DSSP file (Angstrom, degrees, kcal/mol; ACC not computed):
  #  RESIDUE AA STRUCTURE BP1 BP2  ACC     N-H-->O    O-->H-N    N-H-->O    O-->H-N    TCO  KAPPA ALPHA  PHI   PSI    X-CA   Y-CA   Z-CA
    1    1 A M    >         0   0    0      0, 0.0     3,-2.7     0, 0.0    29,-0.2   0.000 360.0 360.0 360.0 -25.3    0.0    0.0    0.0
    2    2 A K  T 3   +     0   0    0      1,-0.3    27,-0.3    25,-0.1    26,-0.2  -0.226 360.0   0.9 -55.0 120.1    3.0    2.2    0.4
    3    3 A G  T 3  S+     0   0    0     25,-2.9     2,-0.3     1,-0.3    -1,-0.3   0.439  99.3 131.3  86.0  -2.8    2.9    5.1   -2.0
    4    4 A K    <   -     0   0    0     -3,-2.7    26,-3.0    20,-0.1     2,-0.5  -0.701  55.5-131.4 -92.7 141.6   -0.4    4.1   -3.5
    5    5 A R  E     -a   30   0A   0     33,-0.4    36,-2.3    -2,-0.3    35,-2.2  -0.773  28.5-170.9 -92.2 124.9   -3.2    6.6   -3.9
    6    6 A I  E     -ab  31  41A   0     24,-2.4    26,-2.5    -2,-0.5     2,-0.3  -0.966  11.0-174.6-128.3 122.0   -6.5    5.3   -2.5
    7    7 A A  E     -ab  32  42A   0     34,-2.6    36,-3.0    -2,-0.5     2,-0.4  -0.762  12.3-149.5-110.2 158.8  -10.0    6.8   -2.8
    8    8 A I  E     - b   0  43A   0     24,-0.6     2,-0.4    -2,-0.3    36,-0.2  -0.968  10.3-173.0-125.9 142.1  -13.2    5.4   -1.1
    9    9 A T  E     + b   0  44A   0     34,-2.5    36,-3.6    -2,-0.4     2,-0.1  -0.995  54.3  10.2-133.1 143.0  -16.8    5.6   -2.4
   10   10 A G  S    S-     0   0    0     -2,-0.4     2,-0.5    34,-0.2    37,-0.2  -0.264 101.1 -47.9  83.4-173.3  -19.8    4.6   -0.4
   11   11 A I  B     -D   46   0B   0     35,-3.1    35,-2.9    -2,-0.1     2,-0.2  -0.828  52.1-139.1-102.5 128.2  -20.1    3.7    3.3
   12   12 A L        -     0   0    0     -2,-0.5     5,-0.1     3,-0.4    33,-0.1  -0.583   2.3-145.5 -83.8 150.8  -17.6    1.2    4.8
   13   13 A N  S    S+     0   0    0     -2,-0.2    -1,-0.1     1,-0.1     3,-0.1   0.854  93.3  34.6 -78.5 -35.0  -18.8   -1.4    7.3
   14   14 A F  S    S+     0   0    0      1,-0.1     2,-0.3     2,-0.0    -1,-0.1   0.749 119.6  28.0 -98.2 -26.1  -15.7   -1.5    9.5
   15   15 A Y  S    S-     0   0    0      4,-0.0    -3,-0.4     3,-0.0     2,-0.2  -0.956  70.8-118.0-137.0 152.4  -14.3    2.0    9.6
   16   16 A K     >  -     0   0    0     -2,-0.3     4,-2.5     1,-0.1     5,-0.2  -0.576  43.5-109.5 -76.0 154.7  -15.5    5.6    9.3
   17   17 A R  H  > S+     0   0    0      1,-0.2     4,-2.4    -2,-0.2     5,-0.2   0.853 119.7  52.8 -57.7 -37.8  -13.9    7.2    6.2
   18   18 A E  H  > S+     0   0    0      2,-0.2     4,-2.5     1,-0.2    -1,-0.2   0.925 110.7  48.5 -66.8 -39.6  -11.7    9.5    8.4
   19   19 A E  H  > S+     0   0    0      2,-0.2     4,-2.5     1,-0.2    -2,-0.2   0.921 111.9  48.7 -61.1 -45.9  -10.4    6.3   10.3
   20   20 A A  H  X S+     0   0    0     -4,-2.5     4,-2.6     1,-0.2    -1,-0.2   0.906 110.4  51.8 -67.7 -39.3   -9.7    4.5    7.0
   21   21 A F  H  X S+     0   0    0     -4,-2.4     4,-2.3     2,-0.2    -1,-0.2   0.915 109.2  49.6 -60.4 -43.5   -7.9    7.5    5.7
   22   22 A F  H  X S+     0   0    0     -4,-2.5     4,-2.4     1,-0.2    -2,-0.2   0.916 111.1  49.6 -61.8 -39.9   -5.7    7.6    8.8
   23   23 A L  H  X S+     0   0    0     -4,-2.5     4,-1.8     2,-0.2     6,-0.2   0.911 109.3  52.3 -68.9 -38.4   -5.0    3.8    8.4
   24   24 A I  H  <>S+     0   0    0     -4,-2.6     5,-2.8     1,-0.2     4,-0.4   0.960 111.7  45.7 -57.7 -47.4   -4.0    4.4    4.7
   25   25 A Q  H ><5S+     0   0    0     -4,-2.3     3,-1.3     1,-0.2    -2,-0.2   0.879 108.8  55.7 -62.2 -39.7   -1.6    7.1    5.8
   26   26 A T  H 3<5S+     0   0    0     -4,-2.4    -1,-0.2     1,-0.3    -2,-0.2   0.840 108.2  50.4 -59.4 -35.3   -0.3    4.9    8.6
   27   27 A C  T 3<5S-     0   0    0     -4,-1.8    -1,-0.3    -3,-0.3    -2,-0.2   0.472 126.8-101.8 -83.3  -3.7    0.5    2.2    6.0
   28   28 A G  T < 5S+     0   0    0     -3,-1.3   -25,-2.9    -4,-0.4    -3,-0.2   0.488  80.8 130.3  95.2   6.0    2.3    4.8    3.8
   29   29 A G      < -     0   0    0     -5,-2.8    -1,-0.3   -27,-0.3   -24,-0.2  -0.284  57.6-121.8 -82.4 172.2   -0.6    5.2    1.4
   30   30 A I  E     -a    5   0A   0    -26,-3.0   -24,-2.4   -29,-0.2     2,-0.1  -0.931  21.8-145.5-119.7 106.6   -2.1    8.5    0.1
   31   31 A P  E     -a    6   0A   0      0, 0.0     2,-0.4     0, 0.0   -24,-0.2  -0.449  14.7-158.4 -73.3 146.5   -5.8    8.9    0.8
   32   32 A Q  E     -a    7   0A   0    -26,-2.5   -24,-0.6     1,-0.1     3,-0.0  -0.984  19.4-160.0-126.2 137.2   -7.7   10.7   -1.9
   33   33 A V  S    S+     0   0    0     -2,-0.4     2,-0.3   -26,-0.1    -1,-0.1   0.772  85.8  30.5 -72.7 -36.0  -11.1   12.5   -1.5
   34   34 A V  S    S-     0   0    0    -27,-0.1     2,-0.4   -25,-0.0    -1,-0.1  -0.864  89.0-107.7-123.0 155.3  -11.7   12.4   -5.2
   35   35 A V        +     0   0    0     -2,-0.3     2,-0.2     4,-0.1     7,-0.0  -0.743  41.7 176.7 -87.1 136.7  -10.6    9.9   -8.0
   36   36 A T    >   -     0   0    0     -2,-0.4     3,-1.2    27,-0.0   -29,-0.1  -0.686  50.2 -94.4-126.7-178.8   -7.9   11.3  -10.3
   37   37 A R  T 3  S+     0   0    0      1,-0.3    35,-0.2    -2,-0.2    -2,-0.0   0.735 126.2  54.7 -69.6 -19.9   -6.1    9.9  -13.2
   38   38 A D  T 3  S+     0   0    0     33,-0.1   -33,-0.4    35,-0.0    -1,-0.3   0.376  77.1 124.3 -94.3  -0.4   -3.3    9.0  -10.7
   39   39 A T    <   -     0   0    0     -3,-1.2   -33,-0.2     1,-0.2     3,-0.1  -0.395  39.9-170.9 -63.9 136.3   -5.6    7.0   -8.4
   40   40 A D        +     0   0    0    -35,-2.2    34,-3.2     1,-0.3     2,-0.4   0.807  68.6  18.7 -94.2 -40.7   -4.3    3.4   -7.7
   41   41 A Y  E     -bc   6  74A   0    -36,-2.3   -34,-2.6    32,-0.2     2,-0.5  -0.993  53.0-163.7-134.7 137.1   -7.3    1.9   -5.9
   42   42 A L  E     -bc   7  75A   0     32,-2.5    34,-2.3    -2,-0.4     2,-0.4  -0.979  19.6-151.6-116.4 117.4  -10.9    2.8   -5.5
   43   43 A V  E     -bc   8  76A   0    -36,-3.0   -34,-2.5    -2,-0.5     2,-0.7  -0.710   8.6-145.5 -92.0 133.8  -12.5    1.0   -2.6
   44   44 A I  E     +bc   9  77A   0     32,-3.1    34,-0.9    -2,-0.4   -34,-0.2  -0.872  22.0 175.4-105.0 113.6  -16.2    0.3   -3.0
   45   45 A G        -     0   0    0    -36,-3.6   -33,-0.2    -2,-0.7     2,-0.1  -0.219  50.6 -51.4 -93.2-167.0  -18.4    0.4    0.2
   46   46 A R  B     -D   11   0B   0    -35,-2.9   -35,-3.1    -2,-0.1     2,-0.4  -0.425  62.8-172.0 -67.2 143.0  -22.1    0.1    0.5
   47   47 A Y        -     0   0    0    -37,-0.2     2,-0.6    -2,-0.1    -3,-0.0  -0.988  23.5-134.2-147.1 130.2  -23.8    2.5   -1.8
   48   48 A R        -     0   0    0     -2,-0.4   -38,-0.0     1,-0.0     8,-0.0  -0.749  32.9-123.2 -85.5 126.7  -27.4    3.5   -2.2
   49   49 A A        -     0   0    0     -2,-0.6     2,-0.3     6,-0.1     6,-0.2  -0.314  27.0-156.6 -68.6 149.6  -28.4    3.4   -5.9
   50   50 A N  B  >  -E   54   0C   0      4,-1.6     4,-1.1     6,-0.2     6,-0.1  -0.754  28.4-108.3-122.5 172.1  -29.8    6.7   -7.3
   51   51 A S  T  4 S+     0   0    0     -2,-0.3     4,-0.1     2,-0.2    -2,-0.0   0.736 113.2  48.5 -76.2 -21.1  -32.1    7.4  -10.3
   52   52 A I  T  4 S+     0   0    0      2,-0.1    -1,-0.2     1,-0.1    -3,-0.0   0.961 124.5  21.1 -82.9 -51.0  -29.3    9.0  -12.3
   53   53 A N  T >4 S-     0   0    0      1,-0.3     3,-1.3     3,-0.1     2,-0.4   0.316  87.7-149.1-100.9   1.1  -26.4    6.6  -12.0
   54   54 A G  B 3< S-E   50   0C   0     -4,-1.1    -4,-1.6     1,-0.2    -1,-0.3  -0.493  74.6 -12.3  61.5-121.0  -28.2    3.4  -11.1
   55   55 A D  T 3  S+     0   0    0     -2,-0.4     2,-0.4    -6,-0.2    -1,-0.2   0.128 117.9  87.9-103.3  19.7  -25.9    1.3   -8.9
   56   56 A K    <   -     0   0    0     -3,-1.3    -6,-0.2    -6,-0.1    -3,-0.1  -0.957  66.6-135.7-125.0 138.8  -22.7    3.2   -9.5
   57   57 A S     >  -     0   0    0     -2,-0.4     4,-2.0     1,-0.1     5,-0.2  -0.300  31.7-106.7 -76.2 167.5  -21.3    6.2   -7.6
   58   58 A N  H  > S+     0   0    0      1,-0.2     4,-2.3     2,-0.2     5,-0.2   0.875 120.8  53.4 -62.6 -36.6  -19.8    9.2   -9.4
   59   59 A K  H  > S+     0   0    0      1,-0.2     4,-2.4     2,-0.2    -1,-0.2   0.864 108.3  48.2 -65.4 -37.6  -16.4    8.1   -8.4
   60   60 A R  H  > S+     0   0    0      2,-0.2     4,-2.0     1,-0.2    -1,-0.2   0.869 110.7  51.3 -71.2 -33.5  -16.8    4.6   -9.7
   61   61 A I  H  X S+     0   0    0     -4,-2.0     4,-2.0     2,-0.2    -2,-0.2   0.907 113.3  45.8 -65.3 -44.4  -18.1    6.0  -13.0
   62   62 A L  H  X S+     0   0    0     -4,-2.3     4,-2.2     2,-0.2    -2,-0.2   0.918 111.0  52.3 -63.6 -43.9  -15.0    8.3  -13.2
   63   63 A A  H  X S+     0   0    0     -4,-2.4     4,-2.5     1,-0.2    -2,-0.2   0.914 109.8  48.9 -59.3 -45.1  -12.6    5.5  -12.3
   64   64 A E  H  X S+     0   0    0     -4,-2.0     4,-2.3     2,-0.2    -1,-0.2   0.883 108.8  54.0 -68.2 -35.7  -14.1    3.3  -15.1
   65   65 A K  H  X S+     0   0    0     -4,-2.0     4,-1.1     1,-0.2    -2,-0.2   0.948 109.9  46.3 -58.4 -47.3  -13.7    6.2  -17.5
   66   66 A Y  H  <>S+     0   0    0     -4,-2.2     5,-2.7     1,-0.2     3,-0.3   0.861 110.2  54.3 -62.9 -39.5  -10.1    6.5  -16.6
   67   67 A I  H ><5S+     0   0    0     -4,-2.5     3,-1.7     1,-0.2    -1,-0.2   0.917 105.4  53.0 -61.4 -42.1   -9.6    2.7  -16.9
   68   68 A K  H 3<5S+     0   0    0     -4,-2.3    -1,-0.2     1,-0.3    -2,-0.2   0.812 104.5  56.5 -64.5 -26.5  -11.1    2.8  -20.4
   69   69 A Q  T 3<5S-     0   0    0     -4,-1.1    -1,-0.3    -3,-0.3    -2,-0.2   0.404 130.2 -96.0 -81.4  -0.7   -8.4    5.5  -21.2
   70   70 A G  T < 5S+     0   0    0     -3,-1.7    -3,-0.2     1,-0.3     2,-0.2   0.538  75.8 146.3 102.4   7.7   -5.8    3.1  -20.2
   71   71 A R      < -     0   0    0     -5,-2.7     2,-1.3    -6,-0.1    -1,-0.3  -0.530  51.5-125.8 -77.8 147.9   -5.2    4.2  -16.6
   72   72 A N        +     0   0    0    -35,-0.2     2,-0.5    -2,-0.2    -1,-0.1  -0.602  50.4 149.4 -95.7  74.0   -4.3    1.5  -14.0
   73   73 A I        -     0   0    0     -2,-1.3     2,-0.6   -10,-0.2   -32,-0.2  -0.911  34.3-149.9-106.1 122.5   -7.0    2.0  -11.4
   74   74 A R  E     -c   41   0A   0    -34,-3.2   -32,-2.5    -2,-0.5     2,-0.6  -0.847   2.6-151.3 -96.3 125.3   -8.0   -1.1   -9.5
   75   75 A I  E     +c   42   0A   0     -2,-0.6     2,-0.3   -34,-0.2   -32,-0.2  -0.828  27.7 176.4 -89.3 118.5  -11.7   -1.1   -8.2
   76   76 A I  E     -c   43   0A   0    -34,-2.3   -32,-3.1    -2,-0.6     2,-0.1  -0.881  28.0-116.9-125.6 156.7  -11.8   -3.2   -5.1
   77   77 A R  E >>  -c   44   0A   0     -2,-0.3     4,-2.0   -34,-0.2     3,-0.6  -0.375  37.5-104.1 -80.4 165.7  -14.3   -4.3   -2.4
   78   78 A E  H 3> S+     0   0    0    -34,-0.9     4,-2.6     1,-0.2     5,-0.2   0.871 119.4  57.8 -64.6 -35.6  -14.0   -3.4    1.2
   79   79 A D  H 3> S+     0   0    0      2,-0.2     4,-1.5     1,-0.2    -1,-0.2   0.857 106.1  49.3 -65.2 -32.6  -12.9   -6.9    2.2
   80   80 A E  H <> S+     0   0    0     -3,-0.6     4,-1.6     2,-0.2    -1,-0.2   0.848 110.6  50.9 -67.6 -38.9   -9.9   -6.6   -0.3
   81   81 A F  H  X S+     0   0    0     -4,-2.0     4,-2.6     2,-0.2    -2,-0.2   0.888 108.4  52.6 -66.5 -38.7   -9.0   -3.2    1.2
   82   82 A L  H  X S+     0   0    0     -4,-2.6     4,-2.9     1,-0.2     5,-0.3   0.895 106.4  52.6 -65.1 -38.9   -9.1   -4.7    4.7
   83   83 A G  H  X S+     0   0    0     -4,-1.5     4,-2.0     2,-0.2    -1,-0.2   0.871 110.7  47.7 -62.4 -38.9   -6.8   -7.5    3.7
   84   84 A M  H  X S+     0   0    0     -4,-1.6     4,-2.1     2,-0.2    -2,-0.2   0.939 114.5  47.0 -66.4 -48.3   -4.3   -4.9    2.3
   85   85 A L  H  X S+     0   0    0     -4,-2.6     4,-2.1     2,-0.2    -2,-0.2   0.943 113.8  44.6 -58.6 -50.6   -4.6   -2.8    5.4
   86   86 A W  H  X S+     0   0    0     -4,-2.9     4,-1.7     1,-0.2    -1,-0.2   0.886 111.6  54.5 -63.7 -40.5   -4.2   -5.6    8.0
   87   87 A R  H  < S+     0   0    0     -4,-2.0    -1,-0.2    -5,-0.3    -2,-0.2   0.899 113.4  42.7 -61.1 -40.4   -1.3   -7.1    6.0
   88   88 A D  H  < S+     0   0    0     -4,-2.1    -2,-0.2     1,-0.2    -1,-0.2   0.760 112.3  52.7 -78.0 -24.1    0.5   -3.8    6.1
   89   89 A L  H  <        0   0    0     -4,-2.1    -1,-0.2     1,-0.2    -2,-0.2   0.782 360.0 360.0 -80.3 -25.7   -0.3   -3.0    9.7
   90   90 A I     <        0   0    0     -4,-1.7    -1,-0.2    -5,-0.2    -2,-0.1   0.521 360.0 360.0 -77.1 360.0    1.0   -6.3   11.0
């Protein structure tokens, strides 16, 4: 996780967003409030679908757009994110 830029969308089950950002920093990662071309990971939490985007958040839509442009952004579930965190914290 060291040096990786990580954004979060939706609601996480295990941590509040501020706590998750603190843990990302503790592991040497770079928390991002928004998805950019330089984002490495987008963590998907619980998300309430809306009438405009269906079951995708704006951050996920933007990440998928960047992926189609050839950017190397991994969209991961919360359990994958937790595995990365706990592995780096131990």
